[in-house]
C-alpha positions in Angstrom: -24.8 -6.0 29.5 -22.5 -3.1 30.1 -19.3 -4.8 28.8 -21.1 -5.9 25.6 -22.4 -2.5 25.0 -19.0 -0.8 25.6 -17.5 -3.3 23.1 -19.9 -2.5 20.4 -19.5 1.3 21.0 -15.7 0.9 21.2 -15.7 -1.2 18.1 -17.3 1.5 16.0 -14.3 3.7 15.7 -12.1 0.7 15.1 -14.3 -0.4 12.2 -14.4 3.1 10.8 -10.5 3.3 11.0 -10.2 -0.2 9.5 -13.1 -0.6 6.9 -10.7 -0.4 3.9 -8.5 -3.2 5.2 -11.4 -5.7 6.2 -11.9 -6.8 2.7 -8.2 -7.3 2.2 -6.9 -10.2 4.3 -3.3 -9.9 2.6 -2.9 -6.3 4.2 -1.4 -5.5 7.5 -4.4 -3.6 8.4 -6.7 -6.6 8.4 -4.7 -8.2 11.3 -4.3 -4.8 13.1 -8.2 -4.8 13.3 -8.2 -7.9 15.2 -5.3 -7.0 17.5 -7.3 -3.7 18.3 -10.6 -5.7 19.0 -8.8 -8.1 21.3 -7.1 -5.1 23.1 -10.5 -3.4 23.3 -12.1 -6.5 24.9 -9.1 -6.8 27.3 -9.5 -3.1 28.4 -13.1 -3.6 29.0 -12.6 -6.8 30.9 -10.0 -5.3 33.1 -11.3 -1.6 33.7 -12.7 -2.5 37.2 -9.0 -3.5 38.2 -7.4 -0.4 36.9 -6.7 1.1 40.5 -7.0 -1.9 42.7 -4.0 -2.9 45.0 -1.8 0.0 43.6 1.3 -1.4 45.0 1.0 -5.2 44.2 3.6 -6.6 41.8 1.3 -6.9 38.9 0.2 -3.2 39.2 3.7 -2.1 39.2 4.6 -4.2 36.1 1.3 -2.9 34.5 2.1 0.8 35.1 5.7 0.4 34.0 4.5 -1.1 30.6 1.8 1.4 30.3 4.2 4.3 30.8 6.9 2.8 28.5 4.2 2.4 25.7 4.1 6.3 25.3 7.6 6.9 24.2 7.4 4.8 20.9 4.3 6.5 19.7 5.5 10.0 20.5 8.8 9.5 18.8 7.6 7.3 16.1 4.9 9.9 15.1 7.5 12.6 15.2 9.9 10.7 13.0 7.1 10.3 10.4 6.4 13.9 10.5 10.1 15.1 10.1 11.6 12.3 8.0 9.0 10.3 6.3 8.5 12.7 3.3 4.7 11.9 3.1 3.2 11.5 -0.3 -0.6 11.5 -0.6 -0.2 10.0 -4.1 1.3 6.9 -2.9 -1.1 4.3 -4.1 -2.4 2.2 -1.1 -5.8 3.2 0.2 -5.4 1.1 3.3 -2.6 3.2 4.8 -3.3 5.8 7.2 -2.3 9.3 6.1 0.9 9.5 8.0 1.9 6.1 6.7 2.2 7.3 3.1 5.9 7.9 3.4 8.3 7.8 0.4 11.4 7.7 2.7 12.5 4.9 5.0 12.7 6.2 8.5 15.9 5.1 10.4 16.3 7.8 12.9 15.4 8.1 16.5 13.5 5.2 17.8 13.4 3.6 14.3 17.3 3.3 14.7 16.5 0.5 17.2 13.1 -1.0 16.3 11.3 -1.2 13.1 7.8 -1.0 14.4 7.4 1.5 17.4 3.6 2.0 16.9 3.1 -1.8 17.3 5.6 -2.0 19.9 3.7 0.4 21.8 0.6 -1.4 21.2 2.2 -4.6 22.4 3.4 -2.9 25.6 0.0 -1.4 26.1 -1.6 -4.7 25.8 0.5 -6.5 28.3 0.2 -3.3 30.6 -3.6 -3.9 30.5 -3.3 -7.5 31.0 -1.2 -7.2 34.1 -3.9 -5.1 35.7 -5.7 -8.4 36.4 -3.3 -11.3 35.4 -5.8 -14.2 35.2 -6.1 -16.7 32.5 -8.7 -14.7 30.4 -6.6 -11.6 30.5 -3.3 -13.4 29.5 -5.3 -15.3 26.9 -6.7 -12.1 25.3 -3.2 -10.6 25.6 -1.8 -13.5 23.8 -4.3 -13.2 20.9 -3.8 -9.5 20.5 0.1 -10.1 20.5 -0.3 -12.7 17.8 -2.3 -10.4 15.8 0.2 -7.6 16.2 3.1 -9.9 15.3 1.0 -11.1 12.2 0.3 -7.5 11.3 4.1 -6.8 11.5 5.0 -9.6 9.5 2.7 -8.6 6.7 3.8 -5.0 7.0 7.4 -6.0 6.6 6.4 -7.8 3.4 4.9 -4.6 2.1 7.8 -2.5 3.1 10.2 -5.0 1.3 8.0 -4.6 -1.8 7.9 -0.8 -1.5 11.4 0.1 -0.2 13.3 -3.1 -1.6 16.9 -3.6 -0.6 17.0 -0.6 1.6 14.5 -2.1 3.9 16.1 -5.5 3.8 19.4 -3.9 4.9 17.6 -2.0 7.6 16.0 -5.3 8.8 19.5 -6.7 9.5 20.3 -3.9 11.9 17.1 -3.4 14.0 14.6 -5.5 16.0 10.8 -5.5 15.7 9.5 -4.5 19.1 12.2 -4.4 21.8 15.7 -2.9 21.0 18.5 -5.6 20.9 16.1 -8.3 21.9 13.0 -8.9 19.7 
């Protein structure tokens, strides 16, 4: 009963953040909602394993990924603030406030990867999955990862429509999630 109740309660803020996107499957927020839901279920499923066997190989990998997931968020949000030139009049009600940028950000972490926030979620997902690397955890992590990849593909289409050739050129010099690799 506890996991289901925790999932329902945890889903409330996710739904509140995503409600504008849920009716719009062609929007990146639609797929992001499902990624967050898979991540929530993964977290609830693995919460009891969080501090078990702290020096095991999977816990070391887990903590490494969890710690690494912090930097892309911090630098990504900072770059939005200093370089994004937020314009509240940008017409897309499904975007979060900080996403209403009018300038393509290519400094800091954005110099290496196009989607640091989603990279952080990807690292976080796998960090949680490695807390208890069993089939159900790996399956949920794969589903969350697929939804994050789908989110990014749709967002890239949106960015190409908004920023045009400048974004296409930017895509040639950066990776999606991991600098120089992927």
